[in-house]
MARBA-3410 file (N, C-alpha, C, O; in Angstrom, 1 decimal):
236
-42.9,54.3,-5.1,-41.7,54.4,-4.2,-41.4,55.9,-4.1,-41.3,56.6,-5.1 ~ -41.2,56.3,-2.9,-40.8,57.7,-2.6,-39.4,58.0,-3.1,-38.6,57.0,-3.2 ~ -39.1,59.2,-3.3,-37.8,59.6,-3.7,-36.8,59.4,-2.6,-37.2,59.2,-1.4 ~ -35.5,59.3,-2.9,-34.5,59.1,-1.9,-33.3,59.9,-2.1,-33.1,60.5,-3.2 ~ -32.5,60.1,-1.1,-31.3,60.9,-1.1,-30.1,60.2,-1.8,-30.2,59.0,-2.0
-29.1,61.0,-2.1,-28.0,60.4,-2.8,-26.6,60.8,-2.1,-25.6,60.8,-2.8 ~ -26.7,61.0,-0.8,-25.4,61.2,-0.1,-24.7,59.9,0.0,-25.4,58.9,0.0 ~ -23.4,59.9,0.2,-22.7,58.6,0.4,-23.3,57.7,1.5,-23.4,56.5,1.3 ~ -23.7,58.3,2.6,-24.2,57.5,3.7,-25.6,56.9,3.3,-25.9,55.8,3.6 ~ -26.4,57.7,2.6,-27.8,57.2,2.2,-27.6,56.1,1.2,-28.4,55.1,1.3
-26.7,56.3,0.3,-26.5,55.3,-0.8,-26.0,53.9,-0.1,-26.5,52.9,-0.5 ~ -25.1,54.0,0.8,-24.5,52.8,1.4,-25.6,52.1,2.2,-25.7,50.9,2.2 ~ -26.4,52.9,3.0,-27.5,52.3,3.8,-28.5,51.6,2.9,-29.0,50.5,3.2 ~ -28.9,52.3,1.8,-30.0,51.8,0.9,-29.6,50.6,0.1,-30.3,49.6,0.1 ~ -28.4,50.6,-0.5,-27.9,49.5,-1.3,-27.6,48.3,-0.4,-27.7,47.2,-0.8
-27.1,48.6,0.8,-26.7,47.5,1.7,-27.8,46.8,2.3,-27.7,45.6,2.7 ~ -29.0,47.4,2.4,-30.2,46.8,3.0,-31.4,47.2,2.2,-32.2,48.0,2.6 ~ -31.6,46.6,1.0,-32.7,47.0,0.1,-34.0,46.5,0.8,-34.0,45.5,1.5 ~ -35.1,47.3,0.5,-36.4,47.0,1.2,-37.1,45.8,0.7,-37.9,45.2,1.5 ~ -36.8,45.3,-0.5,-37.4,44.1,-1.0,-38.8,44.4,-1.5,-39.2,45.6,-1.7
-39.6,43.4,-1.8,-40.9,43.6,-2.4,-42.0,44.0,-1.4,-43.0,44.6,-1.8 ~ -41.8,43.7,-0.1,-42.7,44.0,0.9,-44.0,43.2,0.8,-43.9,42.0,0.3 ~ -45.1,43.7,1.2,-46.4,42.9,1.3,-47.5,43.5,0.4,-48.6,43.1,0.6 ~ -47.1,44.4,-0.5,-48.1,45.0,-1.3,-49.0,44.0,-2.1,-50.2,44.0,-2.1 ~ -48.3,43.0,-2.7,-49.0,42.0,-3.5,-50.0,41.3,-2.7,-51.1,41.0,-3.1
-49.5,40.8,-1.5,-50.4,40.0,-0.6,-51.6,40.8,-0.1,-52.7,40.3,0.0 ~ -51.3,42.1,0.2,-52.4,42.9,0.7,-53.5,43.2,-0.3,-54.7,43.0,-0.1 ~ -53.1,43.5,-1.6,-54.0,43.8,-2.6,-54.7,42.5,-3.0,-56.0,42.5,-3.2 ~ -54.0,41.4,-3.1,-54.6,40.1,-3.5,-55.6,39.7,-2.5,-56.7,39.3,-2.8 ~ -55.3,39.8,-1.2,-56.2,39.4,-0.2,-57.5,40.3,-0.1,-58.6,39.8,0.1
-57.3,41.6,-0.2,-58.4,42.5,-0.2,-59.4,42.3,-1.3,-60.6,42.3,-1.1 ~ -58.8,42.2,-2.5,-59.7,42.1,-3.7,-60.4,40.7,-3.6,-61.6,40.7,-3.9 ~ -59.7,39.7,-3.3,-60.4,38.3,-3.2,-61.4,38.3,-2.1,-62.4,37.7,-2.2 ~ -61.1,38.9,-1.0,-62.0,39.0,0.1,-63.3,39.7,-0.3,-64.4,39.2,0.0 ~ -63.2,40.8,-1.0,-64.4,41.5,-1.4,-65.2,40.7,-2.4,-66.4,40.6,-2.4
-64.4,40.2,-3.4,-65.1,39.5,-4.5,-65.8,38.2,-4.0,-67.0,38.0,-4.3 ~ -65.1,37.4,-3.3,-65.7,36.1,-2.9,-66.8,36.2,-1.9,-67.9,35.6,-2.0 ~ -66.7,37.2,-1.0,-67.8,37.4,0.0,-69.0,38.0,-0.6,-70.1,37.5,-0.4 ~ -68.8,39.0,-1.5,-70.0,39.6,-2.1,-70.6,38.6,-3.2,-71.8,38.6,-3.4 ~ -69.7,37.8,-3.7,-70.3,36.7,-4.6,-71.2,35.8,-3.9,-72.3,35.4,-4.5
-70.9,35.5,-2.7,-71.8,34.6,-1.9,-73.0,35.4,-1.5,-74.2,34.9,-1.6 ~ -72.9,36.7,-1.1,-74.0,37.5,-0.8,-74.9,37.7,-2.0,-76.2,37.5,-1.9 ~ -74.3,37.9,-3.1,-75.2,38.1,-4.3,-75.8,36.8,-4.8,-77.0,36.9,-5.2 ~ -75.1,35.7,-4.7,-75.7,34.5,-5.1,-76.8,34.0,-4.2,-77.9,33.6,-4.7 ~ -76.6,34.2,-2.9,-77.7,33.8,-2.0,-78.9,34.7,-2.1,-80.0,34.3,-2.0
-78.6,36.0,-2.2,-79.7,37.0,-2.3,-80.4,36.8,-3.6,-81.7,36.9,-3.7 ~ -79.7,36.4,-4.7,-80.3,36.2,-6.0,-81.2,34.9,-5.9,-82.2,34.8,-6.6 ~ -80.9,34.0,-5.0,-81.7,32.8,-4.9,-82.9,33.1,-3.9,-83.8,32.2,-3.8 ~ -83.0,34.3,-3.4,-84.1,34.6,-2.5,-84.1,34.0,-1.1,-85.1,33.9,-0.5 ~ -82.9,33.6,-0.6,-82.8,33.0,0.7,-82.7,34.1,1.8,-82.5,35.3,1.5
-82.8,33.7,3.0,-82.9,34.7,4.1,-81.6,35.4,4.4,-80.5,34.8,4.1 ~ -81.6,36.6,5.0,-80.4,37.3,5.4,-79.6,36.5,6.4,-78.3,36.6,6.4 ~ -80.2,35.7,7.3,-79.5,34.9,8.2,-78.5,33.9,7.5,-77.4,33.7,7.9 ~ -79.0,33.3,6.4,-78.2,32.4,5.7,-77.0,33.1,5.0,-75.9,32.6,4.9 ~ -77.3,34.3,4.5,-76.3,35.2,3.9,-75.1,35.4,4.9,-74.0,35.3,4.6
-75.5,35.8,6.2,-74.5,36.1,7.2,-73.7,34.8,7.5,-72.5,34.9,7.6 ~ -74.4,33.7,7.7,-73.7,32.5,8.1,-72.7,32.0,7.0,-71.6,31.8,7.2 ~ -73.2,32.0,5.7,-72.3,31.6,4.6,-71.2,32.6,4.4,-70.1,32.3,4.1 ~ -71.5,33.9,4.6,-70.5,35.0,4.4,-69.4,34.9,5.4,-68.2,35.0,5.1 ~ -69.8,34.7,6.7,-68.8,34.6,7.8,-67.9,33.3,7.6,-66.7,33.3,7.8
-68.6,32.2,7.2,-67.8,31.0,6.9,-66.8,31.2,5.8,-65.7,30.7,5.9 ~ -67.2,32.0,4.8,-66.3,32.2,3.7,-65.1,33.1,4.2,-64.0,32.8,3.8 ~ -65.4,34.2,4.9,-64.4,35.1,5.4,-63.3,34.3,6.2,-62.1,34.5,6.0 ~ -63.8,33.5,7.1,-62.9,32.7,8.0,-62.2,31.6,7.2,-60.9,31.5,7.3 ~ -63.0,30.7,6.6,-62.4,29.5,6.0,-61.6,29.9,4.7,-60.4,29.4,4.6
-62.1,30.7,3.9,-61.4,31.0,2.6,-60.2,31.9,2.9,-59.2,31.8,2.3 ~ -60.4,32.8,3.9,-59.3,33.7,4.3,-58.2,32.9,4.9,-57.0,33.1,4.5 ~ -58.5,31.9,5.7,-57.4,31.0,6.2,-56.8,30.2,5.1,-55.6,30.0,5.1 ~ -57.6,29.7,4.2,-57.1,28.9,3.1,-56.1,29.8,2.2,-55.1,29.3,1.8 ~ -56.5,31.0,2.0,-55.6,31.9,1.2,-54.3,32.2,1.9,-53.3,32.3,1.3
-54.5,32.4,3.2,-53.3,32.7,4.1,-52.3,31.4,4.0,-51.1,31.6,3.9 ~ -52.9,30.3,4.1,-52.1,29.0,4.1,-51.4,28.9,2.7,-50.3,28.5,2.6 ~ -52.1,29.2,1.7,-51.6,29.2,0.3,-50.4,30.2,0.2,-49.4,29.9,-0.4 ~ -50.7,31.4,0.7,-49.6,32.4,0.6,-48.4,32.0,1.4,-47.2,32.2,0.9 ~ -48.6,31.4,2.6,-47.5,30.9,3.4,-46.7,29.8,2.6,-45.5,29.8,2.5
-47.5,28.8,2.1,-46.8,27.7,1.4,-46.1,28.1,0.1,-45.0,27.7,-0.2 ~ -46.7,29.0,-0.6,-46.1,29.5,-1.9,-44.8,30.3,-1.6,-43.8,30.2,-2.3 ~ -44.9,31.2,-0.6,-43.7,32.0,-0.3,-42.6,31.1,0.3,-41.5,31.3,0.0 ~ -43.0,30.1,1.1,-42.0,29.2,1.7,-41.4,28.4,0.6,-40.2,28.1,0.6 ~ -42.1,28.0,-0.4,-41.6,27.3,-1.6,-40.5,28.1,-2.3,-39.5,27.6,-2.7
-40.8,29.4,-2.5,-39.9,30.3,-3.1,-38.6,30.4,-2.3,-37.5,30.4,-2.8 ~ -38.7,30.5,-1.0,-37.6,30.6,-0.1,-36.8,29.3,-0.1,-35.5,29.4,-0.2 ~ -37.5,28.2,-0.1,-36.8,26.9,-0.1,-36.0,26.7,-1.5,-34.9,26.2,-1.5 ~ -36.7,27.1,-2.6,-36.0,27.0,-3.9,-34.8,27.9,-4.0,-33.8,27.4,-4.5 ~ -34.8,29.0,-3.4,-33.6,29.9,-3.4,-32.5,29.2,-2.6,-31.4,29.2,-3.1
-32.8,28.7,-1.5,-31.8,28.0,-0.7,-31.2,26.8,-1.4,-30.0,26.5,-1.3 ~ -32.1,26.1,-2.1,-31.6,24.9,-2.8,-30.7,25.3,-3.9,-29.6,24.6,-4.1 ~ -31.0,26.3,-4.7,-30.1,26.7,-5.8,-28.8,27.3,-5.2,-27.8,27.1,-5.8 ~ -28.9,28.0,-4.1,-27.7,28.5,-3.5,-26.8,27.4,-3.1,-25.5,27.6,-3.2 ~ -27.3,26.4,-2.5,-26.5,25.2,-2.2,-25.8,24.6,-3.4,-24.6,24.2,-3.3
-26.5,24.5,-4.5,-26.0,24.0,-5.7,-24.8,24.9,-6.2,-23.7,24.3,-6.5 ~ -24.9,26.2,-6.1,-23.8,27.1,-6.5,-22.6,26.9,-5.5,-21.5,27.0,-6.0 ~ -22.9,26.7,-4.3,-21.8,26.5,-3.3,-21.0,25.2,-3.7,-19.8,25.2,-3.7 ~ -21.7,24.2,-4.1,-21.0,23.0,-4.5,-20.3,23.2,-5.9,-19.2,22.6,-6.0 ~ -20.9,23.9,-6.8,-20.2,24.2,-8.1,-18.9,25.0,-7.8,-17.9,24.7,-8.5
-19.0,26.0,-7.0,-17.8,26.8,-6.7,-16.7,25.9,-6.1,-15.5,26.0,-6.4 ~ -17.1,24.9,-5.2,-16.1,24.0,-4.6,-15.5,23.1,-5.6,-14.3,22.8,-5.6 ~ -16.4,22.5,-6.5,-15.9,21.5,-7.4,-15.4,22.0,-8.7,-14.6,21.3,-9.4 ~ -15.9,23.1,-9.2,-15.6,23.6,-10.5,-15.3,25.1,-10.4,-16.0,25.9,-11.0 ~ -14.3,25.5,-9.6,-14.0,26.9,-9.4,-13.7,27.7,-10.7,-14.2,28.9,-10.8
-13.0,27.1,-11.6,-12.6,27.9,-12.8,-13.8,28.1,-13.7,-14.0,29.2,-14.2 ~ -14.7,27.1,-13.8,-15.9,27.2,-14.6,-16.8,28.3,-14.0,-17.4,29.1,-14.7 ~ -16.9,28.3,-12.7,-17.7,29.4,-12.0,-17.1,30.7,-12.1,-17.8,31.8,-12.3 ~ -15.8,30.8,-12.2,-15.1,32.1,-12.4,-15.4,32.6,-13.8,-15.6,33.8,-13.9 ~ -15.5,31.7,-14.8,-15.8,32.1,-16.1,-17.3,32.6,-16.2,-17.6,33.5,-17.0
-18.2,32.0,-15.4,-19.6,32.4,-15.4,-19.7,33.8,-14.8,-20.4,34.7,-15.4 ~ -18.9,34.1,-13.8,-18.9,35.5,-13.2,-18.4,36.4,-14.2,-18.9,37.5,-14.4 ~ -17.4,36.0,-14.9,-16.8,36.9,-16.0,-17.8,37.2,-17.1,-17.9,38.4,-17.5 ~ -18.6,36.2,-17.4,-19.6,36.4,-18.5,-20.7,37.3,-18.0,-21.2,38.2,-18.7 ~ -21.1,37.2,-16.8,-22.1,38.0,-16.2,-21.7,39.5,-16.2,-22.4,40.4,-16.6
-20.4,39.7,-15.8,-19.9,41.1,-15.7,-19.7,41.6,-17.1,-19.8,42.8,-17.4 ~ -19.3,40.8,-18.1,-19.1,41.2,-19.4,-20.5,41.7,-20.0,-20.5,42.7,-20.8 ~ -21.6,41.0,-19.7,-22.9,41.4,-20.2,-23.4,42.7,-19.5,-24.3,43.3,-20.0 ~ -22.7,43.1,-18.4,-23.0,44.4,-17.8,-22.2,45.5,-18.4,-22.3,46.7,-18.0 ~ -21.3,45.2,-19.3,-20.5,46.2,-20.0,-19.1,46.3,-19.7,-18.4,47.1,-20.3
-18.6,45.4,-18.8,-17.1,45.5,-18.5,-16.3,44.7,-19.6,-16.9,43.8,-20.2 ~ -15.1,45.1,-19.8,-14.3,44.4,-20.8,-12.8,44.5,-20.5,-12.4,45.3,-19.6 ~ -12.0,43.7,-21.2,-10.5,43.8,-21.1,-10.1,43.6,-19.7,-10.6,42.7,-19.0 ~ -9.0,44.3,-19.3,-8.4,44.1,-18.0,-9.3,44.4,-16.9,-9.3,43.8,-15.8 ~ -10.2,45.4,-17.1,-11.1,45.8,-16.0,-12.1,44.6,-15.7,-12.4,44.4,-14.6
-12.5,43.9,-16.8,-13.3,42.7,-16.6,-12.7,41.7,-15.8,-13.3,41.1,-14.9 ~ -11.4,41.4,-16.1,-10.7,40.3,-15.3,-10.5,40.7,-13.9,-10.6,39.9,-12.9 ~ -10.1,42.0,-13.7,-9.9,42.5,-12.3,-11.2,42.4,-11.5,-11.2,42.1,-10.3 ~ -12.3,42.8,-12.1,-13.6,42.8,-11.4,-14.0,41.4,-11.1,-14.5,41.1,-10.0 ~ -13.7,40.5,-12.0,-14.1,39.1,-11.7,-13.3,38.5,-10.6,-13.8,37.8,-9.7
-12.0,38.9,-10.6,-11.1,38.4,-9.4,-11.6,39.0,-8.1,-11.6,38.3,-7.1 ~ -12.0,40.3,-8.1,-12.4,40.9,-6.9,-13.7,40.3,-6.4,-13.8,40.1,-5.2 ~ -14.6,40.0,-7.3,-15.9,39.4,-6.8,-15.6,38.0,-6.3,-16.2,37.6,-5.2 ~ -14.8,37.2,-6.9,-14.6,35.8,-6.6,-13.7,35.6,-5.4,-13.5,34.5,-5.0 ~ -13.1,36.7,-4.9,-12.3,36.5,-3.6,-13.2,36.4,-2.4,-12.7,35.9,-1.4
-14.4,36.7,-2.5,-15.4,36.6,-1.4,-16.5,35.6,-1.8,-17.2,35.9,-2.7 ~ -16.6,34.5,-1.0,-17.5,33.4,-1.4,-19.0,33.9,-1.4,-19.7,33.6,-2.4 ~ -19.4,34.6,-0.4,-20.8,35.1,-0.3,-21.1,36.0,-1.4,-22.2,35.9,-2.1 ~ -20.2,37.0,-1.7,-20.4,37.9,-2.8,-20.4,37.2,-4.1,-21.2,37.6,-5.0 ~ -19.6,36.2,-4.3,-19.5,35.4,-5.5,-20.9,34.7,-5.7,-21.5,34.8,-6.8
-21.4,34.0,-4.7,-22.7,33.3,-4.8,-23.8,34.3,-5.1,-24.7,34.0,-5.9 ~ -23.8,35.4,-4.4,-24.9,36.4,-4.6,-25.0,36.9,-6.0,-26.1,37.0,-6.6 ~ -23.8,37.1,-6.6,-23.8,37.5,-8.0,-24.3,36.4,-8.9,-25.0,36.7,-9.9 ~ -23.9,35.2,-8.6,-24.4,34.1,-9.4,-25.9,33.9,-9.3,-26.6,33.6,-10.3 ~ -26.4,34.1,-8.1,-27.9,33.9,-7.9,-28.6,34.9,-8.8,-29.7,34.6,-9.3
-28.1,36.1,-8.8,-28.8,37.2,-9.6,-28.5,37.1,-11.1,-29.5,37.2,-11.9 ~ -27.3,36.9,-11.4,-26.9,36.9,-12.8,-27.3,35.6,-13.6,-27.6,35.7,-14.8 ~ -27.2,34.5,-12.9,-27.5,33.2,-13.6,-28.9,32.8,-13.5,-29.5,32.2,-14.4 ~ -29.5,33.1,-12.3,-30.9,32.6,-12.1,-32.0,33.7,-12.0,-33.1,33.4,-11.9 ~ -31.5,34.9,-11.9,-32.5,36.0,-11.8,-33.1,36.1,-10.4,-34.2,36.6,-10.3
-32.4,35.7,-9.4,-32.9,35.7,-8.0,-32.1,36.6,-7.2,-30.9,36.6,-7.2 ~ -32.8,37.5,-6.4,-32.2,38.3,-5.5,-32.0,37.7,-4.2,-31.8,36.4,-4.1 ~ -32.0,38.4,-3.1,-31.8,37.8,-1.8,-33.0,37.1,-1.3,-34.0,37.1,-2.1 ~ -33.0,36.5,-0.2,-34.2,35.8,0.4,-35.1,36.8,0.9,-35.2,37.0,2.1 ~ -35.9,37.4,0.0,-36.8,38.4,0.3,-38.1,37.9,0.9,-38.6,38.6,1.8
-38.7,36.8,0.4,-40.0,36.4,0.9,-40.0,36.1,2.4,-39.0,35.5,2.9 ~ -41.1,36.5,3.1,-41.3,36.1,4.5,-42.6,35.4,4.6,-43.6,36.0,4.6 ~ -42.6,34.1,4.7,-43.8,33.3,4.6,-44.9,33.7,5.6,-46.1,33.9,5.3 ~ -44.5,33.9,6.9,-45.6,34.2,7.9,-46.1,35.6,7.7,-47.3,35.8,7.9 ~ -45.3,36.6,7.3,-45.7,37.9,7.0,-46.7,37.9,5.8,-47.7,38.6,5.8
-46.4,37.1,4.8,-47.2,37.0,3.6,-48.6,36.4,4.0,-49.6,36.9,3.6 ~ -48.6,35.4,4.9,-49.8,34.8,5.3,-50.7,35.7,6.2,-51.9,35.8,5.9 ~ -50.1,36.4,7.1,-50.8,37.3,8.0,-51.4,38.5,7.2,-52.5,38.9,7.4 ~ -50.6,39.0,6.3,-51.1,40.2,5.5,-52.3,39.7,4.6,-53.3,40.4,4.5 ~ -52.2,38.6,4.0,-53.2,38.1,3.1,-54.5,37.8,4.0,-55.6,38.3,3.5
-54.4,37.2,5.1,-55.5,36.9,5.9,-56.2,38.2,6.5,-57.4,38.3,6.4 ~ -55.4,39.1,7.0,-56.0,40.3,7.6,-56.7,41.2,6.5,-57.8,41.7,6.7 ~ -56.0,41.3,5.3,-56.7,42.1,4.3,-57.9,41.4,3.7,-58.9,42.1,3.4 ~ -57.9,40.1,3.7,-59.1,39.3,3.2,-60.2,39.5,4.3,-61.4,39.7,3.9 ~ -59.8,39.4,5.6,-60.8,39.6,6.6,-61.5,40.9,6.6,-62.7,41.0,6.7
-60.7,42.0,6.5,-61.2,43.4,6.6,-62.1,43.6,5.4,-63.3,44.1,5.5 ~ -61.6,43.3,4.2,-62.4,43.6,2.9,-63.6,42.7,2.8,-64.6,43.1,2.3 ~ -63.4,41.4,3.3,-64.5,40.5,3.2,-65.7,40.8,4.1,-66.8,40.3,3.8 ~ -65.5,41.5,5.2,-66.5,41.8,6.1,-67.4,42.9,5.6,-68.6,43.1,6.0 ~ -66.9,43.7,4.7,-67.7,44.9,4.2,-69.0,44.5,3.6,-70.0,45.1,3.9
-69.1,43.5,2.7,-70.4,43.1,2.1,-71.4,42.6,3.1,-72.6,42.6,2.9 ~ -70.9,42.1,4.3,-71.7,41.5,5.3,-72.3,42.5,6.3,-73.3,42.2,6.9 ~ -71.7,43.6,6.4,-72.1,44.5,7.5,-73.6,44.9,7.4,-74.2,45.0,8.5 ~ -74.1,45.3,6.2,-75.5,45.6,6.2,-76.4,44.5,6.7,-77.5,44.8,7.3 ~ -76.1,43.3,6.5,-76.9,42.2,7.0,-76.7,41.9,8.5,-77.7,41.6,9.2
-75.5,42.1,8.9,-75.2,41.9,10.4,-75.9,43.0,11.2,-76.4,42.7,12.2 ~ -75.9,44.2,10.6,-76.6,45.4,11.3,-78.1,45.4,11.0,-78.8,46.3,11.5 ~ -78.6,44.5,10.2,-80.0,44.4,9.8,-80.5,45.7,9.3,-81.6,46.2,9.7 ~ -79.8,46.3,8.4,-80.2,47.5,7.7,-81.4,47.2,6.7,-81.5,46.1,6.2 ~ -82.2,48.2,6.5,-83.2,48.1,5.4,-82.4,48.1,4.1,-81.4,48.7,3.9
-83.0,47.4,3.1,-82.4,47.3,1.8,-81.0,46.8,1.9,-80.1,47.4,1.3 ~ -80.8,45.8,2.7,-79.4,45.4,3.1,-78.6,45.0,1.8,-77.4,45.3,1.7 ~ -79.2,44.3,0.9,-78.5,43.9,-0.3,-78.0,45.1,-1.1,-76.9,45.1,-1.6 ~ -78.9,46.0,-1.3,-78.5,47.2,-2.1,-77.4,48.0,-1.4,-76.4,48.4,-2.1 ~ -77.5,48.1,-0.1,-76.4,48.8,0.7,-75.1,48.0,0.5,-74.1,48.6,0.3
-75.2,46.7,0.6,-74.0,45.8,0.5,-73.4,46.0,-0.8,-72.2,46.0,-1.0 ~ -74.2,46.1,-1.9,-73.7,46.2,-3.2,-72.9,47.5,-3.4,-71.8,47.5,-3.9 ~ -73.5,48.6,-2.9,-72.8,49.9,-3.0,-71.5,50.0,-2.2,-70.5,50.5,-2.6 ~ -71.6,49.4,-1.0,-70.4,49.4,-0.1,-69.3,48.5,-0.8,-68.1,48.9,-0.7 ~ -69.7,47.4,-1.4,-68.7,46.6,-2.0,-68.1,47.2,-3.2,-66.9,47.2,-3.5
-68.9,47.9,-4.0,-68.4,48.6,-5.2,-67.4,49.7,-4.8,-66.4,50.0,-5.4 ~ -67.8,50.4,-3.7,-66.9,51.4,-3.1,-65.6,50.8,-2.6,-64.6,51.4,-2.8 ~ -65.7,49.6,-2.1,-64.5,48.9,-1.6,-63.6,48.6,-2.8,-62.4,48.8,-2.8 ~ -64.2,48.1,-3.9,-63.4,47.8,-5.1,-62.7,49.0,-5.6,-61.5,49.0,-5.9 ~ -63.5,50.1,-5.7,-63.0,51.4,-6.2,-61.8,51.9,-5.3,-60.8,52.4,-5.9
-62.0,51.8,-4.0,-61.0,52.3,-3.1,-59.7,51.5,-3.2,-58.6,52.0,-3.1 ~ -59.9,50.1,-3.3,-58.7,49.3,-3.4,-57.9,49.6,-4.6,-56.7,49.7,-4.6 ~ -58.6,49.8,-5.7,-58.0,50.1,-7.0,-57.3,51.5,-6.9,-56.1,51.6,-7.4 ~ -57.9,52.5,-6.3,-57.3,53.8,-6.2,-56.1,53.7,-5.3,-55.1,54.4,-5.6 ~ -56.2,52.9,-4.2,-55.0,52.8,-3.3,-53.8,52.2,-4.0,-52.7,52.7,-3.8
-54.0,51.1,-4.7,-52.9,50.4,-5.3,-52.2,51.2,-6.4,-51.1,50.9,-6.8 ~ -52.9,52.2,-6.9,-52.3,53.1,-8.0,-51.2,53.9,-7.4,-50.3,54.4,-8.1 ~ -51.1,54.0,-6.0,-50.0,54.7,-5.4,-48.6,54.0,-5.7,-47.6,54.7,-5.7 ~ -48.7,52.7,-6.0,-47.4,52.0,-6.4,-47.4,51.7,-7.9,-46.7,50.8,-8.3 ~ -48.1,52.5,-8.7,-48.2,52.2,-10.1,-48.0,53.6,-10.8,-48.1,54.6,-10.3
-47.8,53.4,-12.1,-47.7,54.6,-13.0,-49.1,55.0,-13.6,-49.2,56.0,-14.2 ~ -50.1,54.1,-13.4,-51.4,54.4,-13.9,-52.1,55.4,-13.1,-51.9,55.5,-11.9 ~ -52.9,56.3,-13.7,-53.7,57.2,-12.9,-54.6,56.5,-11.9,-55.0,55.4,-12.2 ~ -54.9,57.2,-10.8,-55.6,56.5,-9.8,-57.0,56.1,-10.2,-57.5,55.0,-9.8 ~ -57.6,56.9,-11.1,-59.0,56.6,-11.5,-59.0,55.4,-12.5,-60.0,54.7,-12.5
-58.0,55.2,-13.2,-57.9,54.1,-14.1,-57.8,52.8,-13.3,-58.5,51.8,-13.6 ~ -56.9,52.8,-12.4,-56.7,51.6,-11.5,-58.0,51.3,-10.7,-58.4,50.2,-10.6 ~ -58.7,52.4,-10.3,-59.9,52.2,-9.5,-61.0,51.6,-10.4,-61.7,50.7,-9.9 ~ -61.2,52.1,-11.6,-62.2,51.6,-12.5,-61.9,50.2,-12.9,-62.9,49.4,-13.0 ~ -60.7,49.9,-13.1,-60.3,48.5,-13.5,-60.7,47.5,-12.4,-61.3,46.5,-12.7
-60.3,47.9,-11.2,-60.6,47.0,-10.1,-62.2,46.9,-9.9,-62.7,45.8,-9.6 ~ -62.8,48.0,-10.0,-64.3,48.0,-9.9,-65.0,47.1,-10.9,-65.9,46.4,-10.6 ~ -64.5,47.2,-12.2,-65.1,46.3,-13.2,-64.8,44.9,-13.0,-65.7,44.0,-13.2 ~ -63.6,44.5,-12.5,-63.3,43.1,-12.3,-64.2,42.6,-11.1,-64.8,41.5,-11.3 ~ -64.2,43.3,-10.0,-65.1,42.9,-8.9,-66.5,42.9,-9.2,-67.3,41.9,-8.9
-67.0,43.9,-10.0,-68.4,43.9,-10.4,-68.8,42.8,-11.3,-69.9,42.3,-11.2 ~ -67.9,42.4,-12.2,-68.2,41.3,-13.1,-68.4,40.0,-12.3,-69.3,39.2,-12.6 ~ -67.5,39.8,-11.3,-67.6,38.6,-10.5,-68.9,38.5,-9.7,-69.5,37.5,-9.6 ~ -69.2,39.7,-9.1,-70.4,39.8,-8.3,-71.7,39.6,-9.2,-72.6,38.9,-8.8 ~ -71.7,40.2,-10.4,-72.8,40.1,-11.2,-73.0,38.6,-11.7,-74.1,38.2,-11.8
-71.9,37.9,-12.0,-72.0,36.5,-12.4,-72.6,35.7,-11.3,-73.4,34.8,-11.6 ~ -72.1,35.9,-10.1,-72.7,35.1,-8.9,-74.2,35.4,-8.7,-74.9,34.5,-8.5 ~ -74.5,36.7,-8.8,-76.0,37.0,-8.7,-76.8,36.4,-9.8,-77.9,35.9,-9.5 ~ -76.3,36.4,-11.0,-77.0,35.8,-12.1,-77.2,34.3,-11.9,-78.3,33.8,-12.2 ~ -76.2,33.6,-11.4,-76.3,32.2,-11.1,-77.4,32.0,-10.0,-78.2,31.0,-10.1
-77.3,32.8,-9.0,-78.2,32.7,-7.9,-79.7,32.8,-8.3,-80.6,32.1,-7.8 ~ -80.0,33.7,-9.2,-81.3,33.9,-9.6,-81.9,32.7,-10.4,-83.1,32.6,-10.4 ~ -81.1,31.9,-10.9,-81.5,30.7,-11.6,-82.2,29.7,-10.6,-83.0,28.9,-11.0 ~ -81.9,29.8,-9.3,-82.4,28.9,-8.3,-83.5,29.6,-7.5,-84.0,29.0,-6.5 ~ -83.9,30.8,-7.9,-84.9,31.5,-7.1,-86.3,31.1,-7.6,-86.9,31.7,-8.5
-86.7,30.0,-7.0,-88.0,29.4,-7.4,-89.0,29.6,-6.3,-90.2,29.2,-6.4
END
């Protein structure tokens, strides 16, 4: 995350509209899985000694079908998070209506655990509970550990699919272009893709870029090597 300013206007704008988690997880997840699964197919089929045409057909089928499947899973999973948030929020609305004093005490306990005490604690509790939306928002965060409705199901699905599609096509390009030594070129391109994805995601991490890159390279390489090894068992 980049640094930010601390003027009153900047603070009000930033706290009033937090950016949320964004699509980083979906992009990295889709890109790594696209590279791994497609090259696993390439390596497995090549290890079995089958033709480049079969590699391209199976690879494209994987990129489209598995990419869509992952996008659907991302949509459904994110939608489930969103629905669960709304369900719990409705429960809190009912609790505030039916048990206002008990909910007032819960707000007081949440604020007490944040360091408030004595008269300041009671005044802050009264201030929060005077506004129903503010009251519920605090309960969602303090009681359930849930922030605002941050997930966007369609955005998660599209990000996952596009990152899977782009990364998944890389192992297939040498075969589509009918390059010499296509499998070797595909392997190097895929390893470079793993390395680049790892280096890129280190931008949002405290880890050095080279450590993140090597870690992703090892994970992807292990999956590809396993697939190639299995494929060679059927090379008769």
